[in-house]
N, CA, C, O and the ligand as a Tripos MOL2 file, in Angstrom:
@<TRIPOS>MOLECULE
protein
  269   267    68     0     0
PROTEIN
NO_CHARGES

@<TRIPOS>ATOM
      1 N          13.4090   -6.6820  -63.0170 N.3       1 MET1
      2 CA         14.3450   -5.8930  -64.2450 C.3       1 MET1
      3 C          15.3330   -5.2870  -63.3850 C.2       1 MET1
      4 O          15.5310   -4.0880  -63.5790 O.2       1 MET1
      5 N          16.0870   -5.9350  -62.3500 N.am      2 THR2
      6 CA         17.2140   -5.1800  -61.6200 C.3       2 THR2
      7 C          18.4400   -6.1000  -61.9450 C.2       2 THR2
      8 O          18.8090   -6.9750  -61.1610 O.2       2 THR2
      9 N          19.0280   -5.8620  -63.1030 N.am      3 GLN3
     10 CA         20.1350   -6.5390  -63.3960 C.3       3 GLN3
     11 C          21.5660   -5.9160  -62.9240 C.2       3 GLN3
     12 O          22.5870   -6.6010  -62.8730 O.2       3 GLN3
     13 N          21.5230   -4.7400  -62.6350 N.am      4 HIS4
     14 CA         22.6830   -4.1250  -62.1780 C.3       4 HIS4
     15 C          23.0470   -4.7390  -60.6210 C.2       4 HIS4
     16 O          22.1630   -5.0640  -59.8290 O.2       4 HIS4
     17 N          24.3490   -4.8260  -60.3620 N.am      5 PRO5
     18 CA         24.6330   -5.2190  -59.0770 C.3       5 PRO5
     19 C          24.2230   -4.1630  -57.9160 C.2       5 PRO5
     20 O          23.7630   -3.0520  -58.1790 O.2       5 PRO5
     21 N          24.4210   -4.5930  -56.7340 N.am      6 ASN6
     22 CA         23.9010   -3.7740  -55.6010 C.3       6 ASN6
     23 C          24.9130   -2.6360  -55.2920 C.2       6 ASN6
     24 O          25.9600   -2.8330  -54.6760 O.2       6 ASN6
     25 N          24.5540   -1.5500  -55.7230 N.am      7 LEU7
     26 CA         25.3160   -0.4160  -55.4850 C.3       7 LEU7
     27 C          25.1520    0.2740  -54.1770 C.2       7 LEU7
     28 O          24.0500    0.6040  -53.7390 O.2       7 LEU7
     29 N          26.2810    0.4820  -53.5670 N.am      8 HIS8
     30 CA         25.9050    1.4320  -52.2570 C.3       8 HIS8
     31 C          27.2430    2.3360  -51.8770 C.2       8 HIS8
     32 O          28.3760    2.0760  -52.2820 O.2       8 HIS8
     33 N          26.9290    3.3210  -51.1190 N.am      9 LEU9
     34 CA         27.9020    4.2810  -51.0000 C.3       9 LEU9
     35 C          28.9980    3.9230  -50.1190 C.2       9 LEU9
     36 O          28.7660    3.5690  -48.9630 O.2       9 LEU9
     37 N          30.3350    3.9990  -50.6470 N.am     10 VAL10
     38 CA         31.4290    3.5090  -50.0410 C.3      10 VAL10
     39 C          32.3830    4.5440  -49.6660 C.2      10 VAL10
     40 O          32.6510    5.3870  -50.5220 O.2      10 VAL10
     41 N          32.9010    4.6090  -48.6000 N.am     11 GLU11
     42 CA         34.0850    5.5540  -48.2980 C.3      11 GLU11
     43 C          35.3320    5.0900  -48.8170 C.2      11 GLU11
     44 O          35.7260    3.9740  -48.4760 O.2      11 GLU11
     45 N          36.0440    5.8340  -49.6400 N.am     12 VAL12
     46 CA         37.2690    5.5950  -50.1520 C.3      12 VAL12
     47 C          38.3200    6.4870  -49.2530 C.2      12 VAL12
     48 O          38.2070    7.7000  -49.0780 O.2      12 VAL12
     49 N          39.2270    5.7650  -48.7860 N.am     13 ARG13
     50 CA         40.2030    6.4960  -48.0740 C.3      13 ARG13
     51 C          41.6650    6.3860  -48.7990 C.2      13 ARG13
     52 O          42.1900    5.3570  -49.2250 O.2      13 ARG13
     53 N          42.1810    7.7120  -48.8280 N.am     14 CYS14
     54 CA         43.5350    7.6760  -49.4860 C.3      14 CYS14
     55 C          44.5840    7.4790  -48.4210 C.2      14 CYS14
     56 O          44.6130    8.2340  -47.4500 O.2      14 CYS14
     57 N          45.4230    6.5200  -48.5620 N.am     15 SER15
     58 CA         46.5090    6.3560  -47.6560 C.3      15 SER15
     59 C          47.6840    7.3720  -47.6480 C.2      15 SER15
     60 O          48.4840    7.4730  -46.7180 O.2      15 SER15
     61 N          47.7000    8.0420  -48.6740 N.am     16 SER16
     62 CA         48.8350    8.9910  -48.7200 C.3      16 SER16
     63 C          48.5400   10.3160  -48.1220 C.2      16 SER16
     64 O          49.3820   10.8600  -47.4080 O.2      16 SER16
     65 N          47.4320   10.8480  -48.3620 N.am     17 CYS17
     66 CA         47.1580   12.2250  -47.8540 C.3      17 CYS17
     67 C          45.7840   12.1500  -46.6580 C.2      17 CYS17
     68 O          45.4890   13.0340  -45.8540 O.2      17 CYS17
     69 N          45.1960   11.0040  -46.8220 N.am     18 GLY18
     70 CA         44.0660   10.7170  -45.8230 C.3      18 GLY18
     71 C          42.8660   11.2840  -46.2680 C.2      18 GLY18
     72 O          41.9310   11.3520  -45.4700 O.2      18 GLY18
     73 N          42.7350   11.7160  -47.4470 N.am     19 ALA19
     74 CA         41.3590   12.2760  -47.8300 C.3      19 ALA19
     75 C          40.4580   11.0990  -48.1490 C.2      19 ALA19
     76 O          40.7840   10.0400  -48.6870 O.2      19 ALA19
     77 N          39.1850   11.5040  -47.6900 N.am     20 ALA20
     78 CA         38.0720   10.5800  -47.8450 C.3      20 ALA20
     79 C          37.0000   10.9860  -48.5990 C.2      20 ALA20
     80 O          36.4700   12.0860  -48.4410 O.2      20 ALA20
     81 N          36.6540   10.1980  -49.3850 N.am     21 PHE21
     82 CA         35.3440   10.6340  -50.2860 C.3      21 PHE21
     83 C          34.5740    9.5550  -50.4950 C.2      21 PHE21
     84 O          35.1380    8.4650  -50.4000 O.2      21 PHE21
     85 N          33.4380    9.5760  -50.7530 N.am     22 GLY22
     86 CA         32.4380    8.6580  -51.0900 C.3      22 GLY22
     87 C          32.1370    8.3740  -52.4970 C.2      22 GLY22
     88 O          31.9970    9.3500  -53.2340 O.2      22 GLY22
     89 N          32.0200    7.2540  -52.9680 N.am     23 ILE23
     90 CA         31.5940    6.8980  -54.3270 C.3      23 ILE23
     91 C          30.6150    5.6950  -54.1050 C.2      23 ILE23
     92 O          30.4660    5.1570  -53.0080 O.2      23 ILE23
     93 N          29.9610    5.3250  -55.2540 N.am     24 ARG24
     94 CA         29.0340    4.3690  -55.3630 C.3      24 ARG24
     95 C          29.6760    3.0330  -55.8160 C.2      24 ARG24
     96 O          30.1720    3.0200  -56.9430 O.2      24 ARG24
     97 N          29.7210    1.9520  -55.0910 N.am     25 SER25
     98 CA         30.4360    0.7040  -55.5970 C.3      25 SER25
     99 C          29.7850   -0.3700  -54.9500 C.2      25 SER25
    100 O          28.9900   -0.2760  -54.0140 O.2      25 SER25
    101 N          30.2060   -1.4780  -55.5560 N.am     26 THR26
    102 CA         29.6940   -2.8300  -54.7790 C.3      26 THR26
    103 C          30.8550   -3.2910  -53.7410 C.2      26 THR26
    104 O          30.6710   -4.2270  -52.9620 O.2      26 THR26
    105 N          31.8170   -2.7040  -53.7860 N.am     27 ALA27
    106 CA         32.7840   -3.0560  -52.7110 C.3      27 ALA27
    107 C          32.3120   -2.4570  -51.3440 C.2      27 ALA27
    108 O          31.5530   -1.5090  -51.1460 O.2      27 ALA27
    109 N          32.9260   -3.2180  -50.5090 N.am     28 GLU28
    110 CA         32.6150   -2.8780  -49.1090 C.3      28 GLU28
    111 C          33.5340   -1.6880  -48.4760 C.2      28 GLU28
    112 O          32.9800   -0.8080  -47.8180 O.2      28 GLU28
    113 N          34.7400   -1.6740  -48.6530 N.am     29 THR29
    114 CA         35.5920   -0.5150  -48.2660 C.3      29 THR29
    115 C          36.7290   -0.5120  -49.3230 C.2      29 THR29
    116 O          37.1900   -1.5300  -49.8400 O.2      29 THR29
    117 N          37.0780    0.6200  -49.5510 N.am     30 ILE30
    118 CA         38.2280    0.8520  -50.5330 C.3      30 ILE30
    119 C          39.1280    1.8020  -49.9990 C.2      30 ILE30
    120 O          38.7250    2.8160  -49.4290 O.2      30 ILE30
    121 N          40.5100    1.4900  -50.1730 N.am     31 SER31
    122 CA         41.5980    2.3190  -49.8830 C.3      31 SER31
    123 C          42.4820    2.5530  -51.1270 C.2      31 SER31
    124 O          42.7790    1.6240  -51.8770 O.2      31 SER31
    125 N          42.8820    3.7890  -51.3170 N.am     32 VAL32
    126 CA         43.7660    3.8440  -52.4290 C.3      32 VAL32
    127 C          45.1970    4.3730  -51.9810 C.2      32 VAL32
    128 O          45.4110    4.7630  -50.8330 O.2      32 VAL32
    129 N          46.0680    4.3550  -52.8910 N.am     33 ASP33
    130 CA         47.6510    4.8840  -52.4890 C.3      33 ASP33
    131 C          47.5720    6.3520  -52.8760 C.2      33 ASP33
    132 O          48.0570    7.1810  -52.1060 O.2      33 ASP33
    133 N          46.9570    6.7630  -54.0900 N.am     34 VAL34
    134 CA         47.1160    8.2090  -54.4620 C.3      34 VAL34
    135 C          45.6220    8.3780  -54.8350 C.2      34 VAL34
    136 O          44.9370    7.4580  -55.2820 O.2      34 VAL34
    137 N          45.1930    9.6010  -54.6180 N.am     35 CYS35
    138 CA         43.8730   10.1350  -55.1240 C.3      35 CYS35
    139 C          43.9140   11.4640  -55.9310 C.2      35 CYS35
    140 O          45.0170   11.9810  -56.1110 O.2      35 CYS35
    141 N          43.0390   11.9270  -56.3220 N.am     36 SER36
    142 CA         43.0090   13.0840  -57.0460 C.3      36 SER36
    143 C          43.4050   14.3260  -56.2090 C.2      36 SER36
    144 O          43.6720   15.3930  -56.7630 O.2      36 SER36
    145 N          43.4370   14.1810  -54.9620 N.am     37 ASN37
    146 CA         43.7840   15.3560  -54.0970 C.3      37 ASN37
    147 C          45.4840   15.3290  -54.0170 C.2      37 ASN37
    148 O          46.0790   16.4030  -53.9300 O.2      37 ASN37
    149 N          46.1260   14.2290  -54.0450 N.am     38 CYS38
    150 CA         47.6480   14.2250  -53.9800 C.3      38 CYS38
    151 C          48.3390   13.7320  -54.9250 C.2      38 CYS38
    152 O          49.5690   13.7400  -54.8610 O.2      38 CYS38
    153 N          47.6680   13.2110  -55.9820 N.am     39 HIS39
    154 CA         48.5040   12.7840  -57.1160 C.3      39 HIS39
    155 C          49.1980   13.8290  -57.9690 C.2      39 HIS39
    156 O          48.6230   14.8270  -58.4020 O.2      39 HIS39
    157 N          50.4880   13.5290  -58.1850 N.am     40 PRO40
    158 CA         51.4460   14.5470  -58.8840 C.3      40 PRO40
    159 C          50.8530   15.2340  -60.0220 C.2      40 PRO40
    160 O          51.0850   16.4080  -60.3110 O.2      40 PRO40
    161 N          49.9520   14.3230  -60.7550 N.am     41 ALA41
    162 CA         49.4960   14.8780  -61.9390 C.3      41 ALA41
    163 C          48.4970   16.0710  -61.7470 C.2      41 ALA41
    164 O          48.2550   16.9040  -62.6200 O.2      41 ALA41
    165 N          47.9130   16.0450  -60.4140 N.am     42 TYR42
    166 CA         46.9210   17.2030  -60.0610 C.3      42 TYR42
    167 C          47.4300   18.1560  -59.3660 C.2      42 TYR42
    168 O          47.0320   19.3210  -59.3850 O.2      42 TYR42
    169 N          48.4410   17.6740  -58.6390 N.am     43 THR43
    170 CA         49.0440   18.8080  -57.6020 C.3      43 THR43
    171 C          50.2490   19.5110  -58.2590 C.2      43 THR43
    172 O          50.7540   20.4780  -57.6880 O.2      43 THR43
    173 N          50.7370   19.0550  -59.4600 N.am     44 GLY44
    174 CA         51.8010   19.6500  -60.1430 C.3      44 GLY44
    175 C          53.2000   19.4170  -59.5240 C.2      44 GLY44
    176 O          54.2470   19.6990  -60.1060 O.2      44 GLY44
    177 N          53.1220   18.9150  -58.3760 N.am     45 GLN45
    178 CA         54.5530   18.5530  -57.5920 C.3      45 GLN45
    179 C          54.8880   17.3590  -58.0890 C.2      45 GLN45
    180 O          54.8350   16.4470  -57.2630 O.2      45 GLN45
    181 N          55.2620   17.0300  -59.3230 N.am     46 ALA46
    182 CA         55.5610   15.7520  -59.7430 C.3      46 ALA46
    183 C          57.0480   15.4870  -59.4600 C.2      46 ALA46
    184 O          57.7720   16.3910  -59.0420 O.2      46 ALA46
    185 N          57.4670   14.3310  -59.6720 N.am     47 ARG47
    186 CA         58.9780   13.8810  -59.5820 C.3      47 ARG47
    187 C          59.3840   13.3130  -58.2540 C.2      47 ARG47
    188 O          60.1840   12.3900  -58.1050 O.2      47 ARG47
    189 N          58.6580   14.0570  -57.1660 N.am     48 THR48
    190 CA         59.1320   13.6220  -55.8240 C.3      48 THR48
    191 C          58.7780   12.1650  -55.4700 C.2      48 THR48
    192 O          59.4050   11.5540  -54.6050 O.2      48 THR48
    193 N          57.7080   11.6000  -56.1920 N.am     49 LEU49
    194 CA         57.3350   10.3640  -55.8460 C.3      49 LEU49
    195 C          58.2550    9.3330  -56.8180 C.2      49 LEU49
    196 O          58.5270    8.2400  -56.3220 O.2      49 LEU49
    197 N          58.6250    9.5540  -57.8430 N.am     50 THR50
    198 CA         59.3020    8.5580  -58.7740 C.3      50 THR50
    199 C          60.7640    8.7430  -58.9110 C.2      50 THR50
    200 O          61.4200    7.8750  -59.4880 O.2      50 THR50
    201 N          61.3790    9.9010  -58.3840 N.am     51 SER51
    202 CA         62.5950   10.1750  -58.9120 C.3      51 SER51
    203 C          63.6750    9.7900  -57.8240 C.2      51 SER51
    204 O          64.8540   10.0940  -58.0100 O.2      51 SER51
    205 N          63.2570    9.1020  -56.6570 N.am     52 GLY52
    206 CA         63.9950    8.9750  -55.5810 C.3      52 GLY52
    207 C          65.2640    7.9950  -55.9880 C.2      52 GLY52
    208 O          64.9270    6.8140  -56.0740 O.2      52 GLY52
    209 N          66.2970    8.1910  -56.1850 N.am     53 GLY53
    210 CA         67.4080    7.3880  -56.4700 C.3      53 GLY53
    211 C          68.3630    7.8800  -57.9480 C.2      53 GLY53
    212 O          69.3630    8.5960  -58.0000 O.2      53 GLY53
    213 N          67.6650    7.2360  -58.9790 N.am     54 ARG54
    214 CA         68.3740    7.4290  -60.1930 C.3      54 ARG54
    215 C          68.7240    8.8280  -60.5330 C.2      54 ARG54
    216 O          69.8830    9.2340  -60.6180 O.2      54 ARG54
    217 N          67.6200    9.5730  -60.7310 N.am     55 ILE55
    218 CA         67.9010   10.9400  -61.1130 C.3      55 ILE55
    219 C          68.6940   11.8210  -60.1710 C.2      55 ILE55
    220 O          69.4490   12.7210  -60.5390 O.2      55 ILE55
    221 N          68.4300   11.4490  -58.8400 N.am     56 GLU56
    222 CA         69.2390   12.0760  -57.6910 C.3      56 GLU56
    223 C          70.6130   11.7790  -57.9770 C.2      56 GLU56
    224 O          71.3840   12.7330  -58.0700 O.2      56 GLU56
    225 N          71.0880   10.4990  -58.1480 N.am     57 ARG57
    226 CA         72.4290   10.1430  -58.1640 C.3      57 ARG57
    227 C          73.1820   10.8100  -59.4960 C.2      57 ARG57
    228 O          74.3680   11.1320  -59.5770 O.2      57 ARG57
    229 N          72.2180   10.9160  -60.4440 N.am     58 PHE58
    230 CA         72.7850   11.5140  -61.8750 C.3      58 PHE58
    231 C          73.0610   12.9450  -61.5900 C.2      58 PHE58
    232 O          74.1020   13.4500  -62.0090 O.2      58 PHE58
    233 N          72.1470   13.6760  -60.8630 N.am     59 ASN59
    234 CA         72.4870   15.1380  -60.6010 C.3      59 ASN59
    235 C          73.5470   15.3400  -59.7020 C.2      59 ASN59
    236 O          74.2100   16.3710  -59.8210 O.2      59 ASN59
    237 N          73.8540   14.4170  -58.7020 N.am     60 ARG60
    238 CA         74.9980   14.4630  -57.8140 C.3      60 ARG60
    239 C          76.3620   14.3570  -58.5750 C.2      60 ARG60
    240 O          77.3420   15.0710  -58.3650 O.2      60 ARG60
    241 N          76.2570   13.2900  -59.5430 N.am     61 ARG61
    242 CA         77.3770   12.9680  -60.4350 C.3      61 ARG61
    243 C          77.7640   14.2980  -61.3590 C.2      61 ARG61
    244 O          78.9240   14.6620  -61.5490 O.2      61 ARG61
    245 N          76.7270   14.8770  -61.8340 N.am     62 ARG62
    246 CA         76.8270   15.9860  -62.7610 C.3      62 ARG62
    247 C          77.4400   17.0570  -61.8790 C.2      62 ARG62
    248 O          78.3720   17.7320  -62.3150 O.2      62 ARG62
    249 N          76.9860   17.2340  -60.7250 N.am     63 ALA63
    250 CA         77.6060   18.3700  -60.0820 C.3      63 ALA63
    251 C          78.8400   18.1690  -59.7500 C.2      63 ALA63
    252 O          79.5870   19.1470  -59.7330 O.2      63 ALA63
    253 N          79.2820   17.0440  -59.4540 N.am     64 LEU64
    254 CA         80.9040   16.7450  -59.2240 C.3      64 LEU64
    255 C          81.6340   16.8540  -60.6020 C.2      64 LEU64
    256 O          82.8040   17.2310  -60.6460 O.2      64 LEU64
    257 N          80.9980   16.5520  -61.6230 N.am     65 ALA65
    258 CA         81.7040   16.8410  -62.9060 C.3      65 ALA65
    259 C          81.9310   18.1550  -63.3120 C.2      65 ALA65
    260 O          82.9190   18.4830  -63.9690 O.2      65 ALA65
    261 N          80.9290   19.0310  -62.8940 N.am     66 ALA66
    262 CA         81.0630   20.3490  -63.2660 C.3      66 ALA66
    263 C          81.9060   21.0940  -62.3530 C.2      66 ALA66
    264 O          82.2830   22.2080  -62.7130 O.2      66 ALA66
    265 N          82.2500   20.6510  -61.2460 N.am     67 ALA67
    266 CA         83.2270   21.2860  -60.3810 C.3      67 ALA67
    267 C          84.6300   21.2520  -60.5130 C.2      67 ALA67
    268 O          85.3410   21.8410  -59.6990 O.2      67 ALA67
    269 ZN         45.3620   11.4030  -51.5820 Zn       68 ZN68
@<TRIPOS>BOND
     1     1     2 1
     2     2     3 1
     3     3     4 2
     4     3     5 am
     5     5     6 1
     6     6     7 1
     7     7     8 2
     8     7     9 am
     9     9    10 1
    10    10    11 1
    11    11    12 2
    12    11    13 am
    13    13    14 1
    14    14    15 1
    15    15    16 2
    16    15    17 am
    17    17    18 1
    18    18    19 1
    19    19    20 2
    20    19    21 am
    21    21    22 1
    22    22    23 1
    23    23    24 2
    24    23    25 am
    25    25    26 1
    26    26    27 1
    27    27    28 2
    28    27    29 am
    29    29    30 1
    30    30    31 1
    31    31    32 2
    32    31    33 am
    33    33    34 1
    34    34    35 1
    35    35    36 2
    36    35    37 am
    37    37    38 1
    38    38    39 1
    39    39    40 2
    40    39    41 am
    41    41    42 1
    42    42    43 1
    43    43    44 2
    44    43    45 am
    45    45    46 1
    46    46    47 1
    47    47    48 2
    48    47    49 am
    49    49    50 1
    50    50    51 1
    51    51    52 2
    52    51    53 am
    53    53    54 1
    54    54    55 1
    55    55    56 2
    56    55    57 am
    57    57    58 1
    58    58    59 1
    59    59    60 2
    60    59    61 am
    61    61    62 1
    62    62    63 1
    63    63    64 2
    64    63    65 am
    65    65    66 1
    66    66    67 1
    67    67    68 2
    68    67    69 am
    69    69    70 1
    70    70    71 1
    71    71    72 2
    72    71    73 am
    73    73    74 1
    74    74    75 1
    75    75    76 2
    76    75    77 am
    77    77    78 1
    78    78    79 1
    79    79    80 2
    80    79    81 am
    81    81    82 1
    82    82    83 1
    83    83    84 2
    84    83    85 am
    85    85    86 1
    86    86    87 1
    87    87    88 2
    88    87    89 am
    89    89    90 1
    90    90    91 1
    91    91    92 2
    92    91    93 am
    93    93    94 1
    94    94    95 1
    95    95    96 2
    96    95    97 am
    97    97    98 1
    98    98    99 1
    99    99   100 2
   100    99   101 am
   101   101   102 1
   102   102   103 1
   103   103   104 2
   104   103   105 am
   105   105   106 1
   106   106   107 1
   107   107   108 2
   108   107   109 am
   109   109   110 1
   110   110   111 1
   111   111   112 2
   112   111   113 am
   113   113   114 1
   114   114   115 1
   115   115   116 2
   116   115   117 am
   117   117   118 1
   118   118   119 1
   119   119   120 2
   120   119   121 am
   121   121   122 1
   122   122   123 1
   123   123   124 2
   124   123   125 am
   125   125   126 1
   126   126   127 1
   127   127   128 2
   128   127   129 am
   129   129   130 1
   130   130   131 1
   131   131   132 2
   132   131   133 am
   133   133   134 1
   134   134   135 1
   135   135   136 2
   136   135   137 am
   137   137   138 1
   138   138   139 1
   139   139   140 2
   140   139   141 am
   141   141   142 1
   142   142   143 1
   143   143   144 2
   144   143   145 am
   145   145   146 1
   146   146   147 1
   147   147   148 2
   148   147   149 am
   149   149   150 1
   150   150   151 1
   151   151   152 2
   152   151   153 am
   153   153   154 1
   154   154   155 1
   155   155   156 2
   156   155   157 am
   157   157   158 1
   158   158   159 1
   159   159   160 2
   160   159   161 am
   161   161   162 1
   162   162   163 1
   163   163   164 2
   164   163   165 am
   165   165   166 1
   166   166   167 1
   167   167   168 2
   168   167   169 am
   169   169   170 1
   170   170   171 1
   171   171   172 2
   172   171   173 am
   173   173   174 1
   174   174   175 1
   175   175   176 2
   176   175   177 am
   177   177   178 1
   178   178   179 1
   179   179   180 2
   180   179   181 am
   181   181   182 1
   182   182   183 1
   183   183   184 2
   184   183   185 am
   185   185   186 1
   186   186   187 1
   187   187   188 2
   188   187   189 am
   189   189   190 1
   190   190   191 1
   191   191   192 2
   192   191   193 am
   193   193   194 1
   194   194   195 1
   195   195   196 2
   196   195   197 am
   197   197   198 1
   198   198   199 1
   199   199   200 2
   200   199   201 am
   201   201   202 1
   202   202   203 1
   203   203   204 2
   204   203   205 am
   205   205   206 1
   206   206   207 1
   207   207   208 2
   208   207   209 am
   209   209   210 1
   210   210   211 1
   211   211   212 2
   212   211   213 am
   213   213   214 1
   214   214   215 1
   215   215   216 2
   216   215   217 am
   217   217   218 1
   218   218   219 1
   219   219   220 2
   220   219   221 am
   221   221   222 1
   222   222   223 1
   223   223   224 2
   224   223   225 am
   225   225   226 1
   226   226   227 1
   227   227   228 2
   228   227   229 am
   229   229   230 1
   230   230   231 1
   231   231   232 2
   232   231   233 am
   233   233   234 1
   234   234   235 1
   235   235   236 2
   236   235   237 am
   237   237   238 1
   238   238   239 1
   239   239   240 2
   240   239   241 am
   241   241   242 1
   242   242   243 1
   243   243   244 2
   244   243   245 am
   245   245   246 1
   246   246   247 1
   247   247   248 2
   248   247   249 am
   249   249   250 1
   250   250   251 1
   251   251   252 2
   252   251   253 am
   253   253   254 1
   254   254   255 1
   255   255   256 2
   256   255   257 am
   257   257   258 1
   258   258   259 1
   259   259   260 2
   260   259   261 am
   261   261   262 1
   262   262   263 1
   263   263   264 2
   264   263   265 am
   265   265   266 1
   266   266   267 1
   267   267   268 2
@<TRIPOS>SUBSTRUCTURE
     1 MET1         2 RESIDUE 1 A MET
     2 THR2         6 RESIDUE 1 A THR
     3 GLN3        10 RESIDUE 1 A GLN
     4 HIS4        14 RESIDUE 1 A HIS
     5 PRO5        18 RESIDUE 1 A PRO
     6 ASN6        22 RESIDUE 1 A ASN
     7 LEU7        26 RESIDUE 1 A LEU
     8 HIS8        30 RESIDUE 1 A HIS
     9 LEU9        34 RESIDUE 1 A LEU
    10 VAL10       38 RESIDUE 1 A VAL
    11 GLU11       42 RESIDUE 1 A GLU
    12 VAL12       46 RESIDUE 1 A VAL
    13 ARG13       50 RESIDUE 1 A ARG
    14 CYS14       54 RESIDUE 1 A CYS
    15 SER15       58 RESIDUE 1 A SER
    16 SER16       62 RESIDUE 1 A SER
    17 CYS17       66 RESIDUE 1 A CYS
    18 GLY18       70 RESIDUE 1 A GLY
    19 ALA19       74 RESIDUE 1 A ALA
    20 ALA20       78 RESIDUE 1 A ALA
    21 PHE21       82 RESIDUE 1 A PHE
    22 GLY22       86 RESIDUE 1 A GLY
    23 ILE23       90 RESIDUE 1 A ILE
    24 ARG24       94 RESIDUE 1 A ARG
    25 SER25       98 RESIDUE 1 A SER
    26 THR26      102 RESIDUE 1 A THR
    27 ALA27      106 RESIDUE 1 A ALA
    28 GLU28      110 RESIDUE 1 A GLU
    29 THR29      114 RESIDUE 1 A THR
    30 ILE30      118 RESIDUE 1 A ILE
    31 SER31      122 RESIDUE 1 A SER
    32 VAL32      126 RESIDUE 1 A VAL
    33 ASP33      130 RESIDUE 1 A ASP
    34 VAL34      134 RESIDUE 1 A VAL
    35 CYS35      138 RESIDUE 1 A CYS
    36 SER36      142 RESIDUE 1 A SER
    37 ASN37      146 RESIDUE 1 A ASN
    38 CYS38      150 RESIDUE 1 A CYS
    39 HIS39      154 RESIDUE 1 A HIS
    40 PRO40      158 RESIDUE 1 A PRO
    41 ALA41      162 RESIDUE 1 A ALA
    42 TYR42      166 RESIDUE 1 A TYR
    43 THR43      170 RESIDUE 1 A THR
    44 GLY44      174 RESIDUE 1 A GLY
    45 GLN45      178 RESIDUE 1 A GLN
    46 ALA46      182 RESIDUE 1 A ALA
    47 ARG47      186 RESIDUE 1 A ARG
    48 THR48      190 RESIDUE 1 A THR
    49 LEU49      194 RESIDUE 1 A LEU
    50 THR50      198 RESIDUE 1 A THR
    51 SER51      202 RESIDUE 1 A SER
    52 GLY52      206 RESIDUE 1 A GLY
    53 GLY53      210 RESIDUE 1 A GLY
    54 ARG54      214 RESIDUE 1 A ARG
    55 ILE55      218 RESIDUE 1 A ILE
    56 GLU56      222 RESIDUE 1 A GLU
    57 ARG57      226 RESIDUE 1 A ARG
    58 PHE58      230 RESIDUE 1 A PHE
    59 ASN59      234 RESIDUE 1 A ASN
    60 ARG60      238 RESIDUE 1 A ARG
    61 ARG61      242 RESIDUE 1 A ARG
    62 ARG62      246 RESIDUE 1 A ARG
    63 ALA63      250 RESIDUE 1 A ALA
    64 LEU64      254 RESIDUE 1 A LEU
    65 ALA65      258 RESIDUE 1 A ALA
    66 ALA66      262 RESIDUE 1 A ALA
    67 ALA67      266 RESIDUE 1 A ALA
    68 ZN68       269 GROUP 0 **** ****
């Protein structure tokens, strides 16, 4: 009566902040780009990840126009 897959403790390592935590999974190793430790939604430091480029250029143009 064991129909569930073989779960074991896996160490998940975050490639952004280096945090490691264990979960139960069938995978051997897991690495993630963002984790709950460093994701903008949790840290509140949004925008630094996504705004490189367009918004920055817009702000620069706006500063020039105001001057
Ligand atoms: Zn992280």
